[in-house]
C-alpha positions as semicolon CSV with decimal commas, in nm:
position;residue;x (nm);y (nm);z (nm)
1;M;1,840;-0,458;-0,279
2;K;1,652;-0,404;0,045
3;G;1,536;-0,764;0,232
4;T;1,390;-1,047;0,041
5;Y;1,096;-1,064;0,281
6;L;0,733;-1,024;0,126
7;G;0,457;-0,846;0,311
8;E;0,115;-0,944;0,271
9;F;0,024;-0,655;0,108
10;E;0,331;-0,693;-0,097
11;E;0,238;-1,001;-0,220
12;L;-0,128;-0,905;-0,326
13;I;0,027;-0,609;-0,514
14;L;0,301;-0,825;-0,690
15;L;0,040;-1,082;-0,790
16;T;-0,215;-0,805;-0,906
17;V;0,105;-0,754;-1,186
18;G;0,061;-1,077;-1,262
19;I;-0,277;-1,083;-1,346
20;L;-0,273;-0,749;-1,523
21;N;0,035;-0,880;-1,737
22;D;0,047;-0,572;-2,013
23;D;-0,126;-0,320;-1,835
24;A;-0,017;-0,281;-1,488
25;H;-0,018;0,079;-1,419
26;S;-0,078;0,204;-1,065
27;L;-0,447;0,288;-1,078
28;A;-0,540;-0,076;-1,272
29;I;-0,355;-0,219;-1,005
30;Q;-0,572;-0,029;-0,710
31;K;-0,873;-0,134;-0,850
32;E;-0,761;-0,463;-0,969
33;L;-0,665;-0,558;-0,651
34;E;-1,021;-0,407;-0,530
35;N;-1,192;-0,636;-0,748
36;Q;-0,983;-0,951;-0,627
37;S;-0,976;-0,860;-0,263
38;G;-1,243;-0,619;-0,185
39;R;-1,035;-0,402;0,017
40;Q;-0,996;-0,024;-0,126
41;P;-0,634;0,027;-0,114
42;M;-0,528;0,431;-0,112
43;I;-0,359;0,504;-0,436
44;S;-0,093;0,628;-0,234
45;S;-0,020;0,297;-0,066
46;V;0,003;0,128;-0,409
47;H;0,296;0,395;-0,475
48;K;0,459;0,326;-0,192
49;V;0,471;-0,057;-0,214
50;L;0,538;-0,068;-0,598
51;V;0,871;0,141;-0,560
52;R;0,966;-0,096;-0,294
53;L;0,907;-0,405;-0,507
54;E;1,141;-0,214;-0,799
55;D;1,403;-0,136;-0,491
56;K;1,366;-0,509;-0,417
57;G;1,437;-0,609;-0,754
58;Y;1,089;-0,742;-0,802
59;L;0,971;-0,532;-1,040
60;T;1,092;-0,277;-1,327
61;S;0,886;-0,025;-1,464
62;Q;0,867;0,185;-1,786
63;M;0,703;0,494;-1,908
64;G;0,390;0,349;-2,177
65;G;0,262;0,569;-2,442
66;A;0,081;0,886;-2,400
67;T;-0,327;0,850;-2,413
68;S;-0,622;1,090;-2,501
69;E;-0,788;0,981;-2,210
70;R;-0,519;1,117;-1,933
71;G;-0,451;1,464;-2,148
72;G;-0,128;1,312;-2,274
73;R;0,024;1,217;-2,005
74;R;0,183;0,889;-2,006
75;K;0,176;0,545;-1,760
76;R;0,433;0,411;-1,542
77;L;0,404;0,009;-1,670
78;Y;0,520;-0,258;-1,431
79;E;0,642;-0,560;-1,520
80;M;0,702;-0,915;-1,280
81;T;1,100;-0,984;-1,315
82;A;1,239;-1,325;-1,247
83;A;1,321;-1,253;-0,946
84;G;0,933;-1,170;-0,819
85;K;0,858;-1,464;-1,000
86;K;1,048;-1,630;-0,743
87;A;0,977;-1,450;-0,434
88;L;0,603;-1,519;-0,504
89;S;0,677;-1,911;-0,601
90;L;0,893;-1,958;-0,306
91;S;0,587;-1,728;-0,064
92;K;0,360;-1,976;-0,216
93;E;0,578;-2,332;-0,111
94;L;0,618;-2,182;0,249
95;R;0,216;-2,069;0,297
96;N;0,102;-2,417;0,176
97;K;0,355;-2,611;0,382
98;M;0,270;-2,447;0,655
99;W;-0,112;-2,509;0,596
100;N;-0,040;-2,858;0,498
101;N;0,127;-2,862;0,853
102;V;-0,196;-2,774;1,038
103;P;-0,335;-3,066;1,240
104;Q;-0,669;-3,133;1,092
105;V;-0,798;-3,150;1,496
106;V;-0,778;-2,770;1,493
107;W;-1,022;-2,759;1,205
108;E;-1,250;-2,951;1,346
109;G;-1,314;-2,762;1,623
110;G;-1,047;-2,931;1,840
111;K;-0,858;-2,754;2,086
112;S;-0,918;-2,347;2,102
């Protein structure tokens, strides 16, 4: 298993897989991420991160059924693992802890 650190885009992809739940395939992930964040990620970038997250053990995938709108081709569906859920939880805890430790004076226009 590769390192357990989550980069920002990896975190966003994992969150998007969670949002989509049973319909988390690469194109849906790309579209939902665009809807949620306003970013327009390239499908190749989404694919690379999905592979990396699988290598880290944060996602699993399986082939779904063939569909007529895809000319009989099957979709690869992604699901978050327990390790992926834990990684997201730890990332959220760290971010919240750090946000909470920023002095209020920073937000009130104190020292620049």
